Every structure is written in structure tokens, then in C-alpha cells.
C-alpha positions in Angstrom: -1.4 37.4 -11.4 -4.4 39.7 -11.6 -4.2 42.5 -9.1 -8.0 43.0 -9.0 -8.6 39.4 -8.0 -6.0 39.6 -5.2 -7.5 42.8 -3.8 -11.0 41.2 -3.8 -9.7 38.5 -1.5 -8.2 41.0 0.8 -11.5 42.9 1.0 -13.3 39.8 2.3 -11.0 39.7 5.2 -11.5 43.4 6.0 -15.3 42.9 5.9 -15.1 40.2 8.6 -13.1 42.5 10.8 -15.4 45.4 10.3 -18.6 43.3 11.1 -16.9 42.1 14.3 -16.4 45.6 15.4 -20.0 46.8 15.0 -21.4 48.5 18.1 -25.1 47.3 18.1 -26.6 50.0 20.3 -25.1 52.6 18.1 -26.4 50.8 15.0 -29.9 50.7 16.6 -30.0 54.3 17.4 -28.7 55.2 13.9 -31.3 53.1 12.2 -34.1 54.6 14.2 -32.9 58.1 13.5 -32.5 57.5 9.8 -35.9 55.7 9.4 -37.8 58.4 11.3 -36.1 61.2 9.4 -37.1 59.6 6.1 -40.7 59.0 7.4 -41.0 62.6 8.5 -39.9 63.7 5.0 -42.7 61.6 3.5 -40.4 58.9 2.2 -42.3 56.0 3.7 -41.2 53.1 1.5 -37.4 54.0 1.8 -37.9 54.4 5.5 -39.4 50.9 5.9 -36.8 49.4 3.6 -34.0 51.1 5.7 -35.5 49.7 8.9 -35.7 46.2 7.4 -32.1 46.4 6.2 -30.9 47.3 9.6 -33.0 44.6 11.2 -31.3 42.0 9.0 -27.9 43.5 9.8 -28.4 43.1 13.5 -29.9 39.6 13.2 -26.9 38.5 11.1 -24.4 39.9 13.5 -26.1 38.9 16.8 -25.9 35.6 18.5 -26.8 34.1 21.8 -24.4 31.9 23.6 -26.3 29.0 25.3 -24.5 27.3 28.1 -25.7 23.8 28.7 -24.9 22.3 32.2 -24.6 18.5 32.2 
């Protein structure tokens, strides 16, 4: 049995746990701070890419629970 393949399977489970523990307000503040710091340093394209990356991260890990009353 290949140990590298076995460890890759374990990493997928760890990623799911880590994503479940994301604190979205902290992620939002961190994204704003990082992007603004890059922009102030003149790194406009990396700043925008960073902001878009965090936007996708938040969108992937956010959901709205809709309750339907019958």
C-alpha cells in the first residue's frame, strides 16, 4: 500500500473539518486588511486577486437556510 496515497485521503477529511471551523467575520476583516495593505503598497492587481479569492472562499462556505412553512 502506498503511504502517500493513504495520507492524501486523510488530508481531504482534515480540509472539511477546517472549512467547517472558519470564522467568517474574522476572514472578512483579514481579507480587507490584506487587500488594503497591498493596494497601499502599489500592488493593485495582487490586491484585487486577493479580494476575489476571499470573496469566493466566503461564497463557498456560506449558506442560507430557508424554512418553508406549509
